[in-house]
C-alpha positions in Angstrom: 0.2 0.1 -0.1 1.2 3.5 -0.8 0.6 5.7 2.0 0.1 9.5 1.5 0.7 11.0 4.7 -1.7 13.7 4.5 0.0 15.5 1.4 -2.0 16.5 -1.0 -3.1 14.1 -3.5 -3.1 14.3 -7.2 -4.8 12.6 -10.2 -3.8 12.8 -13.9 -4.8 10.4 -16.8 -4.5 10.2 -20.4 -4.9 8.0 -23.6 -2.1 7.4 -25.9 -2.4 5.8 -29.6 0.5 3.5 -29.5 0.5 3.0 -33.3 -1.5 2.4 -36.3 0.6 -0.2 -38.0 -1.7 -1.3 -40.6 -1.6 2.2 -42.5 2.3 1.8 -43.1 2.4 -2.1 -42.8 4.5 -1.5 -39.8 6.0 -4.3 -37.2 2.9 -4.6 -35.4 0.4 -5.5 -38.3 3.6 -7.3 -40.4 6.4 -8.3 -38.4 6.4 -11.8 -36.5 8.5 -12.8 -33.3 9.2 -10.6 -30.6 8.4 -7.1 -30.9 8.2 -4.1 -28.2 7.0 -0.1 -29.0 7.9 2.4 -26.0 6.0 5.9 -25.4 7.2 8.4 -22.8 4.2 9.9 -21.0 5.2 13.5 -19.5 2.9 14.3 -16.4 1.4 18.2 -17.0 2.6 19.1 -13.5 5.4 16.9 -11.2 4.3 15.0 -8.5 6.5 15.0 -5.2 7.6 11.7 -6.1 6.8 8.6 -8.2 3.2 8.1 -8.2 1.2 5.2 -8.7 0.5 4.5 -12.2 -2.6 2.2 -13.8 -3.0 1.4 -17.3 -5.5 -0.3 -19.7 -6.3 -1.3 -22.8 -8.4 1.7 -24.4 -8.5 -0.2 -27.9 -7.2 -3.2 -29.7 -7.5 -3.2 -33.3 -6.5 -6.6 -34.6 -6.3 -9.9 -37.1 -8.7 -12.5 -36.2 -6.8 -15.2 -38.0 -4.0 -15.2 -35.5 -3.5 -15.5 -31.6 -4.0 -12.5 -29.5 -0.8 -11.9 -27.4 -0.3 -8.3 -25.6 1.6 -7.2 -22.8 1.1 -3.8 -21.6 3.0 -2.7 -18.9 5.0 0.9 -17.6 8.5 1.1 -16.9 10.9 4.0 -15.5 8.3 5.7 -13.6 9.2 9.2 -12.1 7.8 12.1 -10.5 8.0 13.6 -14.2 6.5 10.5 -16.0 6.8 7.2 -17.1 7.3 4.8 -20.1 4.3 3.0 -21.5 5.6 -0.5 -22.8 4.0 -2.6 -25.2 5.0 -6.2 -26.4 3.7 -8.9 -28.5 5.2 -11.9 -30.0 4.8 -15.1 -32.3 2.0 -14.2 -35.4 0.2 -11.8 -33.6 -1.1 -9.0 -36.2 -1.8 -6.3 -34.2 -3.4 -2.8 -36.7 -3.9 -0.2 -33.9 -3.1 -0.1 -30.2 -4.4 2.9 -27.6 -3.6 2.7 -23.9 -5.4 4.9 -21.2 -3.6 5.6 -17.7 -3.9 7.1 -14.5 -1.4 8.6 -12.3 -1.9 9.2 -8.7 0.4 10.7 -5.9 1.5 13.1 -3.4 1.7 16.7 -4.8 5.0 18.9 -3.9 4.1 20.7 -0.7 4.2 24.5 -0.5 6.2 24.2 2.5 8.6 22.3 1.0 11.2 24.4 -1.5 14.7 23.5 -3.2 17.2 25.6 -4.3 18.0 23.7 -7.5 
């Protein structure tokens, strides 16, 4: 459990279209084997420290003739943002993918100040 200790809590959210590979025959649509895409998300305002980040699939458009293989995760979470990571493998053919995200965390206190 993440405790905030009475700090002000901030919540921000968004959506990111990760790719539309069917348009230009990109690797998620035409490739085989292990594939990965990363998108850096920057928060509109920094949190006091790394927040909790939740992601979910908002859109998954894929070829119905192949197995569904999708791994959506977050990495490198900081007070300023995170990396949104999507992986697939095998013969999976994904045309488009959109991911929705939400970050919840402590906000900087007005009583705290930094010299640099």
